[in-house]
N, C-alpha and C positions, 0 to 999 in steps of 0.2 A: 369648512368641511366637517360634517358631524360623523364621528366614528363610534359605533357600538360594538363591543366585544362581548359575546355570550359563550359560556361554557356549559356543556350538557354532560351530566353523569360524573363530573369531577370539579374540583376547585383548582384553578390555574395559579401557579406561583408568579411572583412579580417579574421574574426573569422572562418567562414566556410572554406575559402581557407587554413588557417593554420591547421585546423582539418584534411583536406584531405591530405595536404603535410606531416604532422606528421605520419599519418597512412600508407601512401604509402611507407615510409621509411622502414616499417616492412617487406616489400616484399623482400628486400635484404637478409634477413635471411633465406628465403626459396629457393631462386635461385639467385645466384650471377651473372648469365649470362643475366639477364633482361636488355634489351637495350632501350625499349620504353614503356611508360605507358601513355595511354590516358584516361582521366576522363571526362565524359560528365554529367553535371547536368542540368536537364530539368524540366520545369513546364508543366504538361499535363492538359488538359481541361481548358485552359486559358479562354475560352468563358464562361464556366459555373462557378458557385460559388465554386464548389469543385475543389480544385487544388491539384492534386497528384504530389509528388516530385519523380522524376525518377533519378536514378544514374546508369550510364553505365561505366564499366571499361574494357578497352582492354589492355592486357599485351602481349608484343612481346618478345620472346626469340628466339635464333637461331633455325630455322626449325619448329617453333611452335607458335601459337597464342591462347590466352585465352580470352574469352569474357563473361561478365555477365551483366544482366540488372535487377535492382530491383526497386520496387515502394513502397512507404509508405507515411505517412503524414508529414515526416520531411526529409530533405536532409541528416542529420547525420545518421538517422536510415537506410535509403536506402543505403547510401554509406557503412556503417559498415557491413550490411548484404551482400552486393555485394562483399566487400573485403574478408569476410569470405569464400564466395563461390569461389573466385579466388584462395585463399590460398589452399583450398581443392583440386581444380583442379591441381594446381602446385605440391602439395604433391603426388597426385595419379600418375601424369605423371612421377615424379621422381622415385616413387616405381616401375613403369613399366619399366623404363630405367634400373634400377639396376637388375631386374629380367631377362632381356634379355641377 
């Protein structure tokens, strides 16, 4: 599983990167055919005082791609919520596969 983490408009500290890497490893338990995971961490409204933290996760499995975008006041919260959504998408797709 190839994992890419990109930050936009800021430099992430190692604590945040470690948090993302640790949580991404959970995906293996839901689908062992994942070959690419892209994580984008972005700061929105950089011009204004309010800075929303955006986490985007793109997961590629053979013949399928999953994508989620979440926004909140912290990167950890945005990422964790997005990861939960991705896991739900993967579970639903797997259930559909077994029903066919």
